[in-house]
Backbone bond lengths (Angstrom), bond angles and torsions (degrees), N, CA, C in turn:
res aa  C-N    CA-C-N  psi(-1)  N-CA   C-N-CA  omega(-1)  CA-C   N-CA-C  phi
1 M - - - 1.451 - - 1.517 111.93 -
2 G 1.376 116.33 -49.51 1.434 119.47 -170.59 1.510 114.96 -61.72
3 F 1.360 119.54 -29.91 1.467 120.30 179.47 1.510 110.82 -57.02
4 L 1.344 115.96 -43.21 1.454 119.87 -179.56 1.520 111.91 -71.25
5 C 1.350 115.70 -9.72 1.450 119.63 -177.20 1.525 112.18 -116.19
6 S 1.334 117.78 5.79 1.447 119.81 178.71 1.523 109.66 -69.83
7 T 1.329 116.15 153.85 1.456 120.52 -178.55 1.515 111.43 -58.42
8 R 1.329 116.54 -43.75 1.461 120.36 -179.10 1.521 111.78 -61.13
9 F 1.331 115.37 -44.57 1.466 119.06 -178.09 1.519 111.70 -65.48
10 V 1.343 115.64 -45.26 1.457 119.68 -178.05 1.526 111.00 -63.01
11 L 1.350 116.88 -45.72 1.453 120.11 179.73 1.524 111.67 -64.02
12 L 1.340 116.14 -42.42 1.456 119.62 179.40 1.515 111.01 -62.61
13 T 1.333 115.73 -42.07 1.458 120.31 -179.98 1.528 111.01 -62.46
14 L 1.338 115.54 -43.40 1.452 119.11 -179.37 1.527 111.83 -65.59
15 L 1.337 116.57 -31.40 1.454 120.78 -177.72 1.527 112.69 -76.41
16 I 1.336 115.83 -42.05 1.461 118.62 -171.56 1.529 113.60 -101.14
17 S 1.343 116.37 -5.75 1.464 118.87 -176.76 1.523 111.11 -114.37
18 V 1.312 116.69 46.81 1.462 121.05 177.93 1.529 108.07 -78.27
19 I 1.309 115.26 99.43 1.464 120.54 -175.90 1.520 109.50 -86.79
20 P 1.318 118.50 127.82 1.459 120.13 176.85 1.521 111.07 -53.09
21 I 1.318 114.74 143.09 1.457 120.04 -175.27 1.527 111.79 -57.09
22 A 1.326 117.10 -39.78 1.470 120.28 -178.34 1.525 110.99 -62.32
23 I 1.339 116.04 -40.61 1.467 120.00 179.57 1.518 110.02 -67.76
24 L 1.323 116.23 -42.17 1.462 120.50 179.80 1.520 110.89 -62.04
25 I 1.318 116.80 -43.62 1.467 120.17 178.13 1.521 110.26 -61.30
26 S 1.324 116.34 -40.10 1.463 120.57 179.13 1.523 110.96 -63.42
27 L 1.321 115.96 -43.91 1.465 120.52 179.44 1.522 110.74 -63.03
28 E 1.321 115.96 -42.60 1.451 120.59 -176.61 1.529 112.32 -72.01
29 S 1.334 116.93 -29.63 1.460 120.21 -176.81 1.529 113.02 -89.46
30 A 1.319 117.08 -5.73 1.462 120.08 179.63 1.531 110.19 -63.69
31 T 1.316 115.66 143.20 1.466 120.54 179.29 1.520 109.74 -68.42
32 P 1.320 117.91 122.62 1.471 119.59 -178.53 1.519 111.57 -65.69
33 S 1.323 115.81 147.11 1.458 120.84 -178.63 1.525 112.40 -85.67
34 S 1.324 116.92 -6.89 1.470 120.88 179.86 1.519 108.65 -149.92
35 H 1.321 116.12 175.22 1.462 120.81 -179.09 1.528 110.50 -66.01
36 Q 1.336 115.84 143.66 1.460 120.89 178.01 1.522 110.69 -134.83
37 Y 1.324 115.18 145.57 1.460 121.84 166.24 1.524 107.30 -104.84
38 H 1.323 117.03 133.59 1.457 122.14 175.61 1.527 108.30 -114.72
39 F 1.333 115.78 142.55 1.463 118.53 174.68 1.521 110.70 -143.80
40 H 1.327 114.89 145.75 1.454 121.70 177.00 1.524 109.53 -88.42
41 S 1.328 115.05 136.71 1.454 121.18 -173.62 1.521 110.47 -132.27
42 S 1.323 115.50 160.03 1.465 121.26 175.09 1.522 111.59 -85.36
43 G 1.332 117.61 -11.03 1.459 121.16 -176.58 1.519 112.66 -125.15
44 F 1.325 116.43 154.80 1.456 121.59 179.74 1.526 112.90 -80.35
45 L 1.342 118.35 -23.61 1.464 121.42 -169.65 1.519 111.06 -119.38
46 R 1.328 115.80 118.53 1.463 122.16 177.85 1.525 107.66 -128.28
47 E 1.336 116.44 107.64 1.458 121.16 -166.30 1.524 114.70 -85.06
48 C 1.323 117.53 -31.35 1.466 119.37 -175.21 1.521 109.92 -146.48
49 S 1.328 115.70 143.29 1.465 122.35 174.81 1.521 109.01 -136.56
50 K 1.313 116.80 138.35 1.463 122.12 175.50 1.522 108.89 -133.76
51 Y 1.336 115.72 143.04 1.457 120.08 -177.78 1.518 110.13 -88.42
52 D 1.323 115.69 126.39 1.461 124.38 178.74 1.524 107.24 -100.59
53 A 1.331 115.70 89.85 1.463 120.86 -171.46 1.525 114.30 -60.43
54 P 1.344 120.32 -46.40 1.470 118.94 -178.34 1.519 113.83 -58.70
55 N 1.320 116.83 -26.52 1.464 120.70 -177.47 1.524 113.31 -108.53
56 S 1.337 117.18 6.79 1.461 123.14 175.82 1.528 111.94 50.15
57 R 1.345 115.18 57.49 1.461 119.69 -178.03 1.524 109.97 -157.44
58 F 1.313 115.45 154.85 1.457 121.05 167.69 1.531 108.32 -93.34
59 I 1.321 115.78 143.63 1.459 121.88 171.34 1.522 107.01 -108.42
60 V 1.328 117.27 128.96 1.462 121.11 -176.03 1.522 109.88 -122.62
61 S 1.339 115.16 147.34 1.465 120.74 178.18 1.518 110.09 -98.73
62 F 1.320 115.44 143.71 1.460 122.40 -176.95 1.528 109.54 -101.01
63 M 1.324 116.69 127.76 1.452 120.04 175.88 1.524 111.74 -60.92
64 E 1.329 116.71 -31.53 1.451 120.23 179.16 1.526 112.04 -82.03
65 G 1.325 116.33 1.49 1.457 122.25 177.99 1.510 112.16 104.18
66 G 1.334 115.92 129.35 1.455 120.59 177.43 1.518 112.92 116.11
67 L 1.333 115.09 -178.26 1.454 122.93 -178.72 1.520 110.00 -134.22
68 G 1.331 114.78 153.78 1.451 120.94 173.94 1.514 110.21 -138.85
69 I 1.315 116.04 166.27 1.464 121.23 176.56 1.523 109.41 -122.77
70 I 1.336 114.70 149.26 1.464 122.83 176.27 1.526 107.46 -120.73
71 P 1.333 119.14 92.72 1.472 120.13 178.13 1.523 109.94 -67.30
72 I 1.320 116.96 138.71 1.468 119.40 -177.51 1.517 112.91 -125.57
73 S 1.309 118.90 9.44 1.465 120.68 -174.93 1.518 112.66 -61.39
74 N 1.334 118.44 -30.49 1.469 121.18 -178.28 1.521 111.86 -112.37
75 S 1.324 117.72 20.17 1.459 119.64 -175.87 1.521 111.43 -77.17
76 T 1.334 115.08 154.29 1.461 122.07 173.18 1.522 107.44 -124.11
77 T 1.313 115.93 176.77 1.461 119.16 -178.17 1.524 111.90 -67.05
78 T 1.328 118.00 -20.11 1.464 120.87 -178.81 1.526 112.71 -107.59
79 S 1.309 118.25 -0.53 1.458 121.10 -177.35 1.526 111.24 -69.00
80 V 1.350 115.43 141.29 1.461 120.75 164.12 1.521 105.13 -105.59
81 L 1.316 115.58 111.70 1.455 121.56 -170.34 1.521 111.35 -81.05
82 P 1.318 117.12 156.04 1.470 119.71 177.23 1.529 110.78 -85.12
83 E 1.301 115.34 148.96 1.464 121.75 169.77 1.529 107.11 -101.22
84 I 1.326 116.28 125.53 1.459 121.34 -177.17 1.524 109.25 -111.06
85 P 1.331 119.08 111.25 1.473 120.28 177.74 1.526 110.65 -63.74
86 V 1.333 116.43 136.55 1.465 120.66 179.93 1.527 112.37 -126.80
87 V 1.337 118.03 -20.63 1.462 121.88 177.99 1.519 108.91 -134.01
88 K 1.330 116.05 128.08 1.464 122.17 175.11 1.526 107.06 -152.51
89 D 1.325 117.04 90.88 1.450 122.24 -174.83 1.526 111.17 -86.56
90 A 1.321 115.73 119.36 1.463 120.27 -178.33 1.527 111.85 -62.93
91 D 1.332 117.37 -32.99 1.464 120.02 -177.77 1.526 112.39 -74.81
92 L 1.339 117.48 -6.12 1.464 121.37 177.70 1.521 111.66 -111.65
93 Y 1.307 116.68 17.75 1.459 121.17 179.54 1.531 110.45 -57.15
94 T 1.310 117.26 136.11 1.476 129.35 -175.59 1.526 112.37 81.42
95 N 1.323 119.12 -8.48 1.463 120.18 171.20 1.524 109.73 -88.06
96 A 1.328 116.07 148.86 1.465 121.40 178.94 1.523 109.98 -97.14
97 T 1.319 116.48 150.67 1.456 121.71 169.96 1.522 107.03 -104.10
98 L 1.341 116.54 122.86 1.466 120.76 -174.98 1.524 110.79 -113.61
99 G 1.331 118.18 -108.16 1.458 120.48 -175.32 1.518 112.88 -67.91
100 L 1.325 115.62 152.34 1.460 120.57 176.66 1.513 109.62 -147.65
101 T 1.325 115.75 157.06 1.463 121.66 173.29 1.517 108.48 -141.54
102 I 1.317 116.35 144.76 1.461 121.52 179.76 1.527 108.81 -94.45
103 D 1.314 115.96 120.61 1.465 123.33 177.84 1.527 107.47 -101.39
104 S 1.336 115.39 81.16 1.470 120.88 -173.80 1.519 112.23 -61.82
105 K 1.306 117.53 -34.59 1.467 121.92 -178.12 1.519 111.20 -58.00
106 R 1.333 116.32 -32.10 1.469 121.25 -177.77 1.523 112.03 -112.26
107 N 1.342 116.53 12.67 1.461 123.00 176.93 1.527 111.91 52.03
108 R 1.316 115.77 50.60 1.465 119.53 -178.29 1.526 110.17 -147.63
109 V 1.316 114.75 161.85 1.448 121.51 170.26 1.521 107.01 -116.00
110 V 1.323 116.18 136.24 1.465 122.21 179.63 1.522 107.45 -110.35
111 V 1.325 117.02 129.50 1.462 120.78 -171.60 1.533 110.22 -131.39
112 V 1.332 114.34 155.08 1.460 121.47 176.60 1.526 108.93 -98.43
113 I 1.309 115.42 127.89 1.455 122.79 174.28 1.526 106.61 -103.05
114 S 1.325 117.31 125.27 1.463 120.27 -172.18 1.523 112.07 -120.32
115 D 1.332 114.59 142.99 1.467 120.22 176.73 1.523 109.00 -83.84
116 L 1.294 115.52 63.48 1.460 122.02 -173.79 1.528 112.39 -60.81
117 L 1.328 116.77 -37.15 1.458 121.36 -178.68 1.525 112.03 -98.27
118 G 1.323 117.56 3.10 1.452 120.58 177.88 1.509 113.93 75.61
119 N 1.330 118.11 17.56 1.464 120.50 -173.86 1.523 114.04 -97.62
120 K 1.318 117.45 -24.61 1.463 118.50 -176.88 1.530 110.53 -129.52
121 Y 1.331 117.97 -100.83 1.454 120.37 -173.49 1.522 109.34 -165.72
122 S 1.340 115.56 165.96 1.458 120.57 169.67 1.523 108.54 -88.43
123 A 1.333 115.74 146.01 1.458 120.59 -177.99 1.518 108.84 -155.76
124 V 1.332 115.12 170.92 1.458 121.30 170.67 1.524 106.70 -127.81
125 A 1.328 115.92 140.47 1.458 120.89 -178.46 1.518 109.52 -135.13
126 A 1.318 115.99 156.80 1.464 122.11 175.92 1.518 108.88 -128.40
127 Y 1.350 115.59 141.30 1.456 121.91 -179.40 1.529 109.82 -130.53
128 D 1.316 115.33 141.82 1.454 121.81 177.92 1.528 109.48 -68.81
129 L 1.332 116.88 133.58 1.459 121.05 -177.12 1.528 113.10 -76.03
130 S 1.320 117.44 -11.90 1.467 119.86 -179.53 1.519 112.63 -92.49
131 D 1.339 117.28 -46.22 1.465 119.46 -176.44 1.526 113.40 -120.73
132 W 1.345 117.88 0.59 1.463 124.67 176.56 1.525 113.57 63.84
133 S 1.333 116.51 20.03 1.467 118.96 173.12 1.521 109.63 -69.58
134 R 1.320 116.69 147.12 1.462 120.27 -179.81 1.527 109.13 -81.69
135 L 1.317 115.95 125.96 1.457 121.74 -177.85 1.519 111.56 -88.79
136 F 1.310 117.14 -37.15 1.458 121.00 172.31 1.523 109.86 -161.26
137 L 1.317 114.90 159.74 1.462 123.34 171.94 1.520 106.18 -138.68
138 T 1.335 116.25 118.55 1.459 121.54 -176.85 1.520 109.63 -117.93
139 Q 1.326 116.06 117.74 1.454 120.59 179.08 1.523 109.62 -75.02
140 L 1.334 115.77 135.43 1.457 121.99 -177.64 1.523 112.80 -109.97
141 S 1.312 116.80 -24.57 1.456 121.00 178.85 1.517 108.58 -147.88
142 G 1.316 116.48 164.04 1.451 120.27 -177.79 1.510 112.26 -110.36
143 P 1.346 117.13 172.11 1.465 120.81 176.04 1.527 110.69 -56.36
144 G 1.311 116.53 136.67 1.453 120.55 -178.72 1.514 113.73 88.97
145 D 1.329 117.97 -13.34 1.460 122.42 177.17 1.525 107.81 -80.97
146 K 1.320 116.97 130.52 1.461 120.55 -176.74 1.526 113.18 -83.46
147 S 1.317 117.53 8.68 1.452 120.10 172.95 1.520 110.07 -64.32
148 M 1.343 115.22 151.54 1.462 119.69 179.09 1.524 109.80 -143.71
149 G 1.321 116.20 103.78 1.453 120.40 176.71 1.513 110.78 -63.60
150 D 1.349 115.48 141.78 1.461 117.85 -172.62 1.524 113.97 -131.06
151 D 1.326 118.20 -58.84 1.464 120.78 -175.71 1.518 109.13 -137.63
152 V 1.343 116.85 167.04 1.457 121.05 -172.33 1.524 110.79 -145.23
153 A 1.335 115.10 146.59 1.464 123.08 171.56 1.518 108.03 -133.70
154 V 1.325 116.30 155.56 1.469 121.94 -179.65 1.514 108.78 -124.16
155 D 1.348 116.77 132.90 1.466 120.18 -179.73 1.525 111.07 -86.91
156 A 1.323 116.16 -177.01 1.461 121.46 -174.97 1.521 112.86 -64.19
157 E 1.330 116.84 -25.64 1.459 121.58 -179.48 1.522 112.88 -89.43
158 G 1.323 116.57 -5.43 1.455 120.10 179.51 1.508 114.93 95.71
159 N 1.344 117.58 3.05 1.458 120.19 175.65 1.529 109.56 -72.33
160 A 1.333 116.27 143.86 1.461 121.52 179.91 1.521 110.04 -106.67
161 Y 1.337 115.39 142.73 1.463 122.48 179.02 1.528 107.09 -124.84
162 I 1.327 116.07 124.61 1.457 121.60 -172.16 1.525 109.10 -119.32
163 T 1.330 117.28 132.85 1.460 120.80 178.64 1.523 110.58 -83.48
164 D 1.326 115.05 144.43 1.455 122.64 175.22 1.526 107.55 -108.25
165 L 1.318 116.44 108.81 1.456 121.76 -175.06 1.523 112.82 -67.73
166 N 1.322 117.17 -26.16 1.463 120.89 -175.40 1.519 114.19 -94.46
167 K 1.322 118.39 -30.27 1.463 119.31 -169.15 1.528 114.47 -120.86
168 S 1.317 117.84 18.64 1.470 121.72 171.79 1.525 112.91 52.13
169 K 1.329 116.39 49.09 1.460 118.75 177.09 1.527 109.24 -147.00
170 L 1.339 114.37 169.73 1.452 122.01 172.42 1.521 108.55 -115.30
171 W 1.328 115.76 150.33 1.458 121.11 167.97 1.530 108.03 -106.56
172 K 1.334 116.80 145.62 1.456 121.52 173.41 1.521 109.25 -117.55
173 V 1.336 114.89 130.39 1.458 121.98 -178.96 1.525 108.02 -128.31
174 G 1.321 116.81 136.72 1.456 121.57 -176.46 1.515 113.83 -72.05
175 V 1.332 115.46 174.34 1.458 121.84 -171.70 1.526 112.58 -62.82
176 T 1.327 118.16 -28.60 1.457 120.79 178.67 1.522 112.34 -102.66
177 G 1.323 116.46 11.40 1.453 120.38 174.42 1.504 115.65 99.57
178 E 1.330 118.46 3.25 1.462 120.18 -179.55 1.529 110.56 -73.30
179 Y 1.333 115.66 131.86 1.463 119.88 178.56 1.523 108.40 -70.40
180 L 1.340 117.19 128.51 1.457 120.98 -176.16 1.524 112.15 -106.17
181 L 1.321 117.94 -62.46 1.461 118.70 -176.26 1.522 110.62 -169.55
182 P 1.338 116.96 159.16 1.459 119.76 168.67 1.521 109.30 -87.35
183 I 1.309 117.13 152.47 1.458 122.63 173.92 1.521 107.25 -114.38
184 E 1.319 116.12 114.06 1.459 121.73 -175.97 1.522 109.99 -127.74
185 S 1.321 116.30 151.97 1.457 121.67 178.81 1.526 109.02 -160.64
186 P 1.324 118.40 140.99 1.470 119.89 175.10 1.531 112.06 -62.74
187 I 1.320 117.30 -21.01 1.466 120.41 178.75 1.524 110.81 -66.27
188 F 1.337 117.09 -28.58 1.458 120.86 177.79 1.526 112.47 -67.02
189 S 1.340 116.70 -29.12 1.467 120.94 -168.36 1.520 111.45 -94.52
190 P 1.334 118.11 117.36 1.466 121.01 178.25 1.527 110.60 -73.75
191 A 1.325 115.47 156.36 1.462 120.40 -178.18 1.519 112.35 -79.32
192 V 1.323 117.65 -32.50 1.459 121.96 -175.18 1.530 109.65 -80.50
193 W 1.312 117.36 133.28 1.467 121.27 -171.69 1.522 113.48 -60.20
194 Y 1.345 117.32 -40.62 1.455 118.43 -175.52 1.526 112.50 -73.45
195 H 1.313 117.40 -15.33 1.461 120.02 173.07 1.520 112.04 -77.19
196 K 1.331 116.46 -6.85 1.463 120.61 178.21 1.518 112.36 -94.27
197 L 1.328 117.23 -0.14 1.459 120.53 -178.42 1.527 111.82 -69.10
198 A 1.313 117.09 -32.63 1.464 122.27 176.64 1.515 106.74 -147.37
199 T 1.308 117.54 115.66 1.468 120.48 -168.22 1.535 112.12 -110.01
200 L 1.324 118.37 -114.15 1.466 120.61 -172.46 1.518 110.84 -67.52
201 N 1.330 115.59 134.41 1.455 120.03 -168.64 1.529 111.26 -130.40
202 G 1.344 118.09 -94.97 1.456 121.23 -178.34 1.519 111.87 -74.16
203 I 1.345 115.58 154.78 1.460 120.55 -179.37 1.528 109.48 -153.13
204 V 1.350 116.09 140.07 1.459 121.94 173.48 1.525 109.15 -138.15
205 Y 1.325 115.28 155.45 1.470 121.84 175.41 1.522 109.12 -98.86
206 H 1.329 116.16 128.82 1.460 121.51 177.28 1.527 109.03 -93.19
207 P 1.336 118.59 137.59 1.475 120.57 -176.33 1.521 114.69 -61.17
208 K 1.331 118.73 -13.85 1.460 120.34 176.21 1.529 112.78 -82.35
209 G 1.328 116.91 -0.22 1.453 119.32 172.55 1.511 115.83 101.21
210 Y 1.319 117.20 28.04 1.464 119.03 174.73 1.531 109.43 -139.57
211 L 1.326 114.38 169.90 1.457 121.51 179.28 1.520 109.76 -106.75
212 I 1.319 117.19 148.70 1.470 122.74 167.84 1.519 106.44 -115.82
213 V 1.332 116.14 127.88 1.461 122.60 -172.73 1.523 108.77 -127.82
214 S 1.326 116.48 140.11 1.463 120.58 177.75 1.525 110.68 -103.78
215 H 1.337 115.20 150.04 1.457 122.45 174.77 1.522 107.73 -111.15
216 T 1.323 117.47 128.82 1.463 121.55 -170.98 1.522 113.22 -61.90
217 T 1.323 116.68 -62.84 1.463 119.56 -167.95 1.520 113.77 -79.37
218 T 1.326 118.20 -27.23 1.467 119.29 177.79 1.521 112.08 -88.87
219 G 1.340 117.50 -23.57 1.453 120.72 -174.38 1.517 113.20 77.65
220 N 1.326 117.33 6.05 1.462 120.80 -179.52 1.524 111.66 -68.49
221 L 1.327 115.10 152.17 1.458 122.80 167.84 1.519 108.18 -113.86
222 F 1.338 115.50 141.57 1.457 121.44 178.30 1.519 109.82 -121.63
223 K 1.319 114.83 146.79 1.459 122.11 174.30 1.527 107.57 -109.96
224 V 1.338 116.29 120.19 1.462 121.46 -177.14 1.527 107.85 -113.59
225 D 1.324 116.59 110.77 1.462 122.31 -175.82 1.527 109.88 -86.13
226 I 1.330 116.77 93.41 1.460 120.47 -176.87 1.529 112.15 -74.81
227 M 1.341 117.12 -8.19 1.469 121.05 175.46 1.528 111.26 -91.34
228 N 1.332 116.48 -6.60 1.460 121.63 -175.88 1.530 110.09 -133.66
229 N 1.330 114.98 63.25 1.466 121.82 174.33 1.526 112.81 58.17
230 N 1.338 116.12 31.84 1.472 121.92 177.25 1.532 112.83 56.81
231 E 1.324 115.90 38.56 1.462 120.99 178.35 1.526 109.80 -63.15
232 V 1.335 116.75 133.51 1.456 122.90 -178.25 1.517 110.00 -110.09
233 K 1.339 116.14 130.10 1.462 121.73 175.25 1.524 109.09 -128.62
234 L 1.313 115.93 146.78 1.461 121.62 172.02 1.518 108.52 -80.69
235 V 1.325 117.29 127.54 1.456 121.16 174.46 1.526 107.58 -77.61
236 K 1.323 117.02 117.89 1.461 120.70 -177.27 1.524 110.09 -77.42
237 M 1.337 116.23 121.65 1.454 121.18 178.70 1.525 109.76 -85.50
238 I 1.320 116.01 127.86 1.467 122.59 177.92 1.522 108.11 -96.60
239 G 1.329 116.34 123.02 1.462 119.61 -177.34 1.514 110.47 84.44
240 K 1.316 117.25 -137.87 1.458 121.86 -177.26 1.524 111.13 -65.01
241 S 1.326 115.40 146.15 1.458 120.66 179.16 1.527 110.05 -100.33
242 L 1.312 115.79 164.75 1.452 121.39 175.81 1.524 109.52 -79.93
243 S 1.317 117.49 159.43 1.459 120.70 176.47 1.516 109.41 -139.16
244 F 1.308 116.54 136.40 1.458 124.00 -180.00 1.537 111.80 46.99
245 S 1.322 114.55 56.06 1.462 120.09 -179.68 1.522 111.22 -64.76
246 D 1.322 115.24 143.52 1.464 120.39 179.75 1.528 108.36 -129.45
247 G 1.327 118.01 -122.25 1.450 120.99 -176.15 1.515 113.34 -68.16
248 L 1.338 115.42 151.09 1.463 123.02 -178.80 1.525 110.32 -122.69
249 E 1.330 115.59 154.49 1.463 121.71 171.07 1.525 108.23 -148.58
250 L 1.314 116.70 128.73 1.458 121.61 179.65 1.527 108.58 -87.90
251 L 1.344 115.99 118.05 1.462 120.96 179.05 1.519 111.97 -83.39
252 S 1.308 115.56 -36.05 1.457 123.05 -179.23 1.523 106.40 -159.20
253 P 1.331 119.14 173.73 1.461 119.04 -179.69 1.522 114.72 -56.88
254 N 1.333 118.07 -24.39 1.473 119.56 -178.71 1.532 114.22 -122.57
255 R 1.347 116.29 19.38 1.455 120.74 176.94 1.528 109.57 -135.83
256 L 1.338 115.01 129.32 1.457 122.15 -177.43 1.521 108.67 -129.81
257 V 1.336 117.42 138.44 1.462 121.64 175.10 1.524 108.15 -106.31
258 V 1.339 115.53 131.98 1.467 121.75 -176.89 1.527 108.76 -122.43
259 A 1.328 116.43 124.98 1.462 121.34 177.41 1.516 110.27 -89.06
260 S 1.331 115.97 144.67 1.464 121.60 172.76 1.515 108.32 -156.35
261 M 1.334 116.86 171.71 1.460 120.91 179.82 1.524 111.99 -64.61
262 S 1.336 117.00 -30.19 1.459 120.77 -173.95 1.523 113.56 -88.00
263 G 1.313 118.04 -11.75 1.460 120.33 -179.33 1.506 111.01 155.70
264 I 1.307 115.62 177.87 1.458 122.39 179.34 1.528 107.81 -107.53
265 S 1.322 116.10 121.48 1.465 120.93 -176.20 1.523 110.81 -101.08
266 L 1.328 115.46 132.72 1.454 121.88 169.21 1.517 106.56 -94.85
267 V 1.324 115.87 116.31 1.465 122.14 -175.30 1.517 109.14 -112.26
268 G 1.331 116.39 136.35 1.458 121.04 -179.03 1.514 112.44 -123.29
269 S 1.337 115.21 153.30 1.458 121.16 175.33 1.522 109.01 -142.72
270 N 1.330 115.80 136.96 1.461 120.83 178.30 1.524 112.74 -112.20
271 D 1.352 116.13 8.32 1.475 119.46 -178.70 1.524 111.22 -133.56
272 D 1.334 115.77 40.40 1.475 121.46 175.40 1.520 111.74 61.52
273 W 1.328 116.58 38.40 1.459 124.46 173.96 1.525 113.97 64.10
274 E 1.318 114.34 33.30 1.464 118.93 165.30 1.534 108.28 -80.22
275 T 1.329 115.58 -39.01 1.461 122.90 173.63 1.523 108.56 -130.95
276 A 1.328 116.26 163.44 1.458 120.48 -179.67 1.520 109.62 -152.63
277 T 1.324 115.97 160.30 1.457 123.14 -178.34 1.526 109.75 -139.10
278 I 1.330 116.53 139.81 1.463 119.50 171.69 1.524 108.30 -75.81
279 L 1.321 116.43 116.37 1.460 121.52 -177.26 1.519 112.29 -86.44
280 E 1.320 116.37 -33.96 1.463 120.43 -175.29 1.523 108.93 -168.35
281 K 1.338 115.76 156.36 1.454 120.37 175.48 1.524 109.81 -125.60
282 A 1.312 115.92 144.02 1.462 122.15 176.58 1.521 108.36 -116.61
283 P 1.339 117.48 145.29 1.465 119.72 -178.15 1.520 112.11 -72.66
284 V 1.334 115.55 163.73 1.453 122.31 176.38 1.521 108.70 -124.67
285 V 1.329 116.63 166.42 1.463 121.24 172.18 1.531 105.48 -79.72
286 R 1.324 116.51 92.18 1.464 122.01 -164.53 1.532 113.55 -59.05
287 H 1.325 117.03 -40.78 1.463 118.29 -175.83 1.521 112.82 -72.19
288 R 1.337 117.11 -7.43 1.469 120.33 178.04 1.539 112.65 -102.10
289 L 1.300 118.33 -14.79 1.472 126.24 176.24 1.531 113.21 67.51
290 A 1.312 115.66 109.50 1.464 122.00 178.16 1.523 110.39 -75.96
291 T 1.333 116.82 131.88 1.463 121.12 179.80 1.521 113.89 -125.55
292 G 1.314 117.90 -14.88 1.456 118.51 -177.09 1.508 112.24 -162.98
293 V 1.321 114.83 171.34 1.459 121.09 179.84 1.525 109.44 -138.79
294 T 1.322 115.19 153.43 1.448 121.52 174.35 1.520 108.09 -145.83
295 V 1.309 117.41 168.14 1.463 121.87 -177.52 1.517 109.75 -122.79
296 K 1.320 115.55 129.17 1.458 123.00 175.56 1.520 108.43 -129.20
297 D 1.323 117.31 120.96 1.466 122.19 178.33 1.525 111.41 51.91
298 A 1.334 115.96 44.95 1.470 124.02 178.78 1.521 113.36 67.88
299 K 1.316 118.17 10.46 1.461 122.61 176.41 1.521 109.60 -109.76
300 V 1.325 116.00 141.67 1.459 122.19 -178.50 1.527 109.37 -90.18
301 Y 1.330 116.53 131.49 1.459 121.56 175.77 1.526 109.21 -120.87
302 I 1.337 114.38 139.08 1.455 122.28 -175.21 1.520 109.89 -98.33
303 N 1.325 116.06 127.66 1.457 120.62 171.69 1.526 109.07 -86.86
304 H 1.337 116.64 131.17 1.459 121.80 177.14 1.525 109.76 -111.55
305 L 1.321 115.18 141.15 1.458 121.40 -172.48 1.525 113.66 -66.37
306 F 1.339 116.77 -46.85 1.463 120.41 -168.40 1.522 113.03 -94.86
307 G 1.332 114.92 134.64 1.450 121.90 166.49 1.515 108.84 -96.67
308 I 1.325 117.21 155.10 1.461 122.00 -176.99 1.517 109.44 -129.74
309 G 1.321 115.43 137.59 1.454 121.36 178.86 1.519 112.15 122.69
310 Y 1.330 116.17 163.30 1.454 120.81 178.48 1.529 108.50 -156.90
311 P 1.339 119.47 138.28 1.465 126.27 -0.06 1.525 114.27 -76.30
312 K 1.342 116.89 -20.88 1.459 119.20 176.82 1.520 109.74 -83.97
313 K 1.317 116.74 128.57 1.453 121.38 179.03 1.527 108.23 -98.71
314 K 1.326 116.27 123.92 1.465 119.58 -178.99 1.521 110.07 -96.61
315 H 1.323 115.47 125.71 1.457 122.08 178.55 1.527 110.03 -108.62
316 V 1.338 114.91 159.62 1.462 121.33 -175.18 1.525 110.73 -128.13
317 L 1.313 115.62 130.63 1.463 123.20 166.56 1.527 105.85 -111.70
318 A 1.329 117.41 111.23 1.469 121.66 -172.38 1.524 110.83 -109.57
319 E 1.309 116.45 138.54 1.460 120.74 177.84 1.525 110.19 -72.30
320 A 1.315 115.79 135.55 1.463 121.97 173.30 1.512 107.66 -100.07
321 V 1.320 116.14 118.27 1.456 121.45 -175.10 1.528 110.07 -100.07
322 F 1.320 116.61 125.33 1.459 122.31 178.44 1.529 109.70 -117.89
323 A 1.310 116.73 130.86 1.470 121.49 -178.61 1.510 111.88 -70.45
324 V 1.330 117.51 -28.57 1.465 119.63 -172.41 1.516 112.84 -86.08
325 L 1.334 118.23 -6.07 1.462 119.42 178.61 1.526 111.13 -75.15
């Protein structure tokens, strides 16, 4: 996720991707091929969205820092929904909020705070889903450290695992926010220098007790066995490989959805993620840049980075339709 949200990437994209207004209008007015939710936002950049089923809402992370909710209980196919800010911590000003995961068992959302502008630090925080009070904030890196927190997963015990986009490692933080240890492995680190520009990205927890982690520039998937001394294995891709992997969402024990700029991949494994295969790809709204995925009522929805419009910025959550599901 974080590569698509780094300062360099965003600035470069804005500089070289000046789309003529006529083309942009054409893209925006095209009839969507699947169901979409639209919402008006105060910000142009929304990096991650997750569906909070018990409360019938999406939770979205703000690139400028903070969280918002998109209630959908009264939405229609033509509604442009409101974005309601719920978290805005003054002590985290200039830090970005990137990946998030909903820990329903503990009625909280766990989020990654990133030193996107190099002014503060990477951290992980948890907020109560009822009153949005902050439950903990754990610093993972300090000023001047080139680490960059990106995405997060939570295991059955409530421990959080955070990807470091810059340094090819994971951080582990306990259920109450205590810093536990980094998880490092030479298998995480690619040999080619340009594959080190953006490294570990999306992450999910598998109910069998391991993590699946994506690598941005190589497209690799890794299996991290947290029940077996954090053993790291490369998931061998059969056939076509992934490219520029970003956010992940586990649909079932043997089905994984992977977001990327080129499309949304449905990936399957029949041997407990020792090997995997791309089963199908779904298109994305390319000019908005896909950064993440979430599941609502067994349907996959794509989070897109860019909102369009002024002063109200309209964002899109688009359904990814797969024939094999």
